[in-house]
N, C-alpha and C positions, 0 to 999 in steps of 0.2 A: 191257566197254570204255567209256570216256567218250565219248559221241557228240558232245560239244562241243569236245573237245581239238584236232582239226584246225582248226576255225574259230578258236579262241582263239590257237593257235600261228601260223597264217597272218596273222591280224590283228595280232598282236604283232610279227611280223617286219616287216610293212609299216610299222607305226608306228615301230619302232626304226630301220629303214633309212631311210625317207623323211623322217623328222623328226630322230631322234637322230643317226644316222650322217651324213646329209647336213648337218644343222645344225652339228655339231662340225667337219666337214671344211671347210665354208664359213667358219665363224668363225675357225678356226686359220689357214686360208689367207689370209683377208682381213686378219687381224691381222699376218701376216708380210709379205704382198706387196700389201696394199691392194686390188688387183683381180686376178682370175685369169681366163684364157681357157680355153675348152673347145670341143669340137666340137659345134655346134648340131645338126647332122644326126644324130649319134649319140645325143645326149640325147633328142631328140624321137622317135627310133625306139624307144628304151626306153619312154618314156611312152605312145607310141601303142599299144603292146602291153599294158603294165601296166594302163592305165585300163580297157579293156573286160573284160580277164580278171578283174580285181579285182571289178568290178561283177557280172559273170556268176556268179562263185563265191560272193561274200559278200553281195550285195544282192538279186539276183533271187530266191533261195530264200525270202526273207522275204515276197515278194508273190505267189508262185505260189498258185494255187487248187486244183491237182490233189491236194494233200495238206494235212493239217492241220499247222500249225507250220512252222518255217523249214527245211523239207526239200524234196527233189526226188523226183518220181516216177521209176520205173525208166527209161522212155524218155527223160525229161529228163536224167537222170544220164548215160546212155550218150551222148547227143548232145553235152551240154556237155563231158563228159570228152574225147570225140574231138576236138571243135573246139579245145579248149584245147591238147591235145597237138599237133595239126596246126599251129596258129598258132605255138606255141613252137618246133616243129621248123623251120617256115619262117623264123622270126627267126634261129635259129642258122645255117641255111644261108646266108642273106643276109649275116649278120655275118662269116662265115668265108670267103665266096667273092666275091660280086659287089660288096659295099660295105664292104670291110675298112677303107678309109680313113675311113669315118664314125666309127670308134671309135679313131682316133689323135689325139694332141695336134695342134691345128691346124697348127703349123709342120711337124710330121712328115708330116701328110697332104698338105700342099702339095708338100713335097719328094718324096714318093712319086709324085705325079702327074706332075711335070715332069722327073724324073730320067731321063737318057738314058744310052746306052751309053758316050758320051764322058765323061760325069761319073763313071760307074762306074770307068772306066779311070783317070781323073784322081785320084779318091779312093783307088783301090787303089794307084796309083803313090805317092801321098803316104804311104801306109802301108807302102811297100816291097814291093808285091805285083806290080809290073810288071818284067819282066826287061829290063835295059838292053841286052842283046845282041839280043833278038828283038822287043822292044816288045810282047810278048804277056803276058797275065795269067798269073801263077804260080798253081798250085793253092793254094786257101786251106784251111788245116788247121783244122777245127773241133774242138770237144771231142767226147767220145764220144756217138754217136747211138744211142739205144735204140729197139727195135722197139715196135710198138703193143701186142704181147703183154706186154712187160715193163712198160709203163705201166699196162696193165690190171691186172696182178698187184699193182703198187705201189698202185694206187687201191683195190683190194679190201683190201689189207693195212692201209691207213690208215682205211678205212671200217669194217672189222670191229670194232675196239674201240668205235667209236661205237655200232654196232648192238647189241653185246653189253651195253654199259653203259646203253643207253637205257631198257630196261624196269626194271632196279633203280633207276635215277635217278628215273623217273616215279613208281614206288611210294614211294620215299623222300620225294619232293616232296609227293605227295598226303597222306601221313601227317603230314608236318610242317605243311602248310597246314591240315589238319583239326584238329590239336592246338592250333595257335595261333589258330584261328578267323580265318584270313586269306581274302581273296577267292579263289575258284577260278581266276580269270583270271591270278592271279599265277604259277601254275605254267607257263602258256604263255610268260609274259614271261621267266622264269628260263631255260627251255629255249632260247628264241630268243636270249637274250643269250649263252649258251654256244655256240650254233651260229655266231653272227655275230662272235664276238670276233676270230678271225683276220682276217676281211675288214675289220672296223672298224680294227684296228691297221694293216693294210696301206694302207687308204684315208687314214688320218691321215699316215702316212709319205709317201705320194705328194703330199698337199697341202703338206706341209712342204718338198718338193723342187720345188714349183711344177709338178707334173704332175697338174693337176686332172682331165683327161680319164680318166686311169687310176683316180682316185678315183671318178669318175662310173661308170665301167665296173664297178668293184667293188661300189658301193652299189646302183645301179639294177639291175645284173646279179643281185645277190643277191635283190632283191625279185621280179624276173621269174622267176628259176629256182624260187623258192619256190612261186609259183602254178603255173608251167608244169609242174612235176614233181609237186607234192603233189596238186593237184586231180585229174588223171587217175588216179593210183594209188589215192587214197582212194575215189574214186567207183567204180572198178573193184572194189575190195575190198568196198565197200558193196553193190554189185549182186550179186556172186558169193556173198556170205555172208548177204545179206538183213538186214544191220545198218544201221539208219537213221542218217544223219548230219545233225546240226543245223548247217547251214552259214550260214544267214541271220543277219545282225547285227541288233541292236536299233536303235531310232531314233537314239539318241545316238551310237552307234558309226558308223552310216551317215553322219550329219552330219560327224563327225570325219574319216572316210575321204574324203568328198567335198571337204571344205576342204583336206585334205592334198594330194590330187591336183591341186586347183585351184592351190594355192600352188606346187606343183612345176612346173606348166606356166608360171607367172609367173617362177619362179626361172630356169628354163632356156628363156627366150624369146629369147635371142640376145645380150643385153647381158652384159658381164663380171660375174662374181659379186663380192660384197663381204661384209663382216662383218655388215651389217644383215640380209641375207637369211638368214645363218646363225642370227641371233638369232630371226628369225621362225619358222624350223623348230624351234628349241629351245623356244620358247614352246608350240608345238603338242605337242611331245613331253612337256613338263611337264603340259599339260592332260590328255593321255592317261594319264599316271601317276597324276594326282590322281583321275581318274574311275574308276580301278581300285579305289581304296580308298574313295572317296566317290562312288558312281554317282548 
């Protein structure tokens, strides 16, 4: 197995998401609406978790002294993998329970906080859901509701083709890259682009509908889930099989990652986004692509 493939894929996904996806979303949204609003608390929550996890996974191994090369010792791998999984789990718990409004479009978040039972009745009445005879709410008929087991089966059914095709695709990519004498990192970029294409399309559609927070959730959520899921799994496999992983980035990539995260914090600092911020991210994305072919 290629010991650098997890590193290359994770770094490629971070660069594609934080620069390519965010850049196109902000540029398209800014071109159509001039400025767009988002939920500052949600964006900062994503970045607060992405930043340390990215540095722990991709930067710290470069400077550890317990092993030679950009790798981790067994104890380091166990602790880092566990901490990453726990932090990602804590984020998901907070996102889906205590602070769900952080990840809603600002207007929807405010409405969710101030909405009362009277407003619910009033809105239901406007939709014909209040009985004129009793003044009580009529039962609302939703679409079919499926159980968690059904969703789990559907999830596995959609993931199975990806898993089955991943190994042949990786072999095909490696062969093509070797035959054409292309950089090895290009394989990670191609795989990352295929993985992210649905989220990228959905994020662009959200920006076109002036739903920037949804685009932020899709883009930053993709970056966070990549680290939060990949790092613990790959480190666990590495420890159990004794296969070393080269996770640490080189100096140029560390600089590019640091600048990208710094610019992300500036972009999502509270002010409405605009087309200029999108161009800044796209310039960083172009720099990343150039450095793949001309390091």
